[in-house]
C-alpha positions as CSV (number, residue, x, y, z in Angstrom):
1,M,96.7,100.3,105.9
2,D,95.1,96.9,105.1
3,I,91.4,96.0,104.8
4,E,91.3,94.2,108.1
5,S,92.5,97.4,109.9
6,A,90.0,99.6,108.1
7,Y,87.1,97.2,108.9
8,S,88.1,97.0,112.6
9,H,88.6,100.8,112.9
10,L,85.2,101.5,111.3
11,K,83.4,99.1,113.6
12,T,85.1,100.7,116.6
13,I,84.2,104.2,115.4
14,A,80.6,103.1,115.1
15,G,80.6,101.7,118.6
16,K,82.1,104.9,120.0
17,M,79.2,106.8,118.4
18,G,76.6,104.6,120.0
19,I,75.8,102.8,116.8
20,I,75.0,99.1,117.1
21,V,76.9,97.0,114.5
22,K,75.4,93.6,113.8
23,E,77.2,91.0,111.7
24,E,74.9,88.3,110.3
25,K,74.7,85.9,107.5
26,V,71.9,87.2,105.2
27,K,70.9,84.7,102.5
28,G,68.7,85.3,99.6
29,E,68.7,85.9,95.9
30,E,68.9,89.7,96.3
31,S,70.7,90.0,99.6
32,S,73.0,93.0,99.9
33,A,76.2,93.7,101.9
34,G,74.0,95.4,104.5
35,G,72.9,98.8,105.5
36,Y,71.8,101.4,108.1
37,C,68.6,101.1,109.9
38,L,66.9,101.9,113.3
39,I,66.1,99.1,115.6
40,R,63.7,100.2,118.4
41,G,64.8,103.7,117.7
42,K,68.5,103.0,118.0
43,P,70.9,103.4,115.1
44,C,72.2,100.1,113.7
45,I,74.4,98.9,110.9
46,I,73.7,95.4,109.6
47,L,76.6,93.8,107.8
48,N,76.2,90.6,105.7
49,L,79.0,88.2,106.6
50,L,78.4,86.5,103.2
51,S,79.5,89.6,101.3
52,T,83.1,90.6,100.8
53,K,84.9,92.5,103.5
54,E,85.4,95.4,101.0
55,D,81.7,95.6,100.5
56,R,81.1,95.6,104.3
57,I,83.6,98.4,104.6
58,K,81.7,100.4,102.1
59,V,78.4,99.8,104.0
60,L,80.1,101.0,107.2
61,A,81.6,104.1,105.7
62,E,78.4,105.1,103.9
63,A,76.3,104.6,107.1
64,L,78.8,106.6,109.2
65,K,78.6,109.5,106.8
66,R,75.1,110.1,108.2
67,F,76.5,111.2,111.5
68,D,78.7,114.1,112.8
69,L,82.1,112.5,112.4
70,D,83.8,115.5,114.0
71,T,82.9,114.1,117.4
72,V,85.2,111.0,117.1
73,H,88.8,110.5,116.1
74,I,89.2,109.0,112.7
75,P,92.8,108.2,111.6
76,L,93.9,110.4,108.7
77,W,94.5,107.4,106.4
78,L,91.0,106.2,107.0
79,R,89.4,109.6,106.6
80,E,91.2,110.1,103.3
81,M,90.2,106.7,102.0
82,Y,86.5,106.8,102.9
83,F,85.4,110.2,104.1
84,R,86.9,112.7,101.6
85,E,84.6,115.7,101.2
86,D,84.9,115.8,97.5
87,E,83.1,112.4,97.3
88,E,79.8,113.8,98.5
């Protein structure tokens, strides 16, 4: 599958798990592609729109690994690309 499909699926998965996904332009000398945080006690993934889509996908996948992914359907191709157990 393509990058756009992976990005869309990962955002959908996060939403189904009750995780807020915020896409914002984050400027600065040392700005990152984003990351996981809690906002008012709710899980949130911030994605920097100024970073590459590939980097934002990595941020999404790494953040989602913090949660029980057995509770939501993840297409096999996506699971194999970003959630292989041998990567942990």
